[in-house]
C-alpha positions in Angstrom: -2.1 -4.3 25.9 -5.0 -3.8 23.5 -6.8 -6.9 22.2 -7.7 -6.9 18.5 -10.5 -8.9 17.0 -10.8 -9.3 13.2 -13.7 -10.6 11.2 -13.1 -14.1 9.9 -13.0 -12.9 6.3 -9.7 -11.1 7.0 -7.9 -14.3 7.8 -8.2 -15.5 4.2 -6.0 -12.5 3.3 -3.8 -12.6 6.4 -3.6 -16.2 7.5 -0.7 -15.6 9.8 -3.2 -14.0 12.2 -5.7 -16.8 12.2 -6.0 -18.7 15.5 -3.8 -16.3 17.4 -4.7 -13.9 20.2 -3.8 -10.5 18.7 -2.6 -8.1 21.4 -0.7 -4.9 20.7 0.8 -1.9 22.5 -1.1 1.2 21.3 -2.6 4.4 22.5 -4.7 5.3 19.4 -6.6 3.3 16.8 -4.0 4.4 14.3 -1.2 2.8 16.4 -3.3 -0.4 16.5 -3.3 -0.4 12.7 0.5 0.3 12.6 1.1 -2.6 15.0 -1.0 -4.9 12.9 0.9 -3.9 9.8 4.2 -4.9 11.5 2.7 -8.4 12.3 0.9 -8.9 9.0 2.3 -6.7 6.2 -0.4 -5.4 3.9 -3.2 -5.3 6.5 -2.7 -1.6 7.1 -3.4 -0.8 3.5 -6.5 -3.1 3.6 -7.8 -1.1 6.5 -6.7 2.4 5.5 -6.2 4.2 2.2 -3.1 5.9 0.9 -3.9 9.0 3.0 -4.2 7.0 6.2 -8.0 7.3 6.3 -10.2 4.4 7.2 -11.5 2.8 4.0 -15.3 3.2 3.4 -15.8 -0.6 3.6 -14.1 -0.9 7.1 -15.5 -0.1 10.5 -13.5 0.0 13.7 -14.9 -0.2 17.2 -13.1 0.5 20.4 -14.7 -1.0 23.5 -18.0 -1.4 21.6 -18.1 2.2 20.3 -17.5 3.1 16.7 -14.5 5.3 16.3 -15.3 9.0 15.5 -12.1 9.9 13.6 -12.2 8.0 10.4 -9.6 10.3 8.8 -6.8 10.1 11.4 -7.8 7.3 13.6 -6.9 9.4 16.7 -9.5 7.7 18.9 -7.8 6.6 22.1 -7.3 3.0 23.2 -6.0 2.0 26.6 -4.7 -1.0 28.4 -7.4 -3.6 28.4 -9.3 -2.1 25.4 -10.8 -4.3 22.8 -10.7 -3.2 19.2 -12.9 -4.9 16.6 -12.2 -4.4 12.9 -15.0 -5.2 10.5 -15.3 -5.0 6.8 -18.5 -4.8 4.8 -19.3 -7.7 2.6 -21.6 -7.3 -0.3 -22.8 -9.4 -3.2 -25.8 -10.2 -5.2 
């Protein structure tokens, strides 16, 4: 199982994930997003655009390393991996 950590801000959009340990079966970062989408519909489109590419305001880390493939999310994850999904916040 892969453990997924989301920034707190995402819980305001996807409250069904708040307070839960998020663990999914996946072998790539893309499969992590697909599994999240099955649990919380709409989160996949928040993370990726219509082409399946990581949105510019989102960063994904696998085991403390930023993923390299922002277009296809083909970076490998394995049993025991930790995936962190962050979105940039801006304001003035």
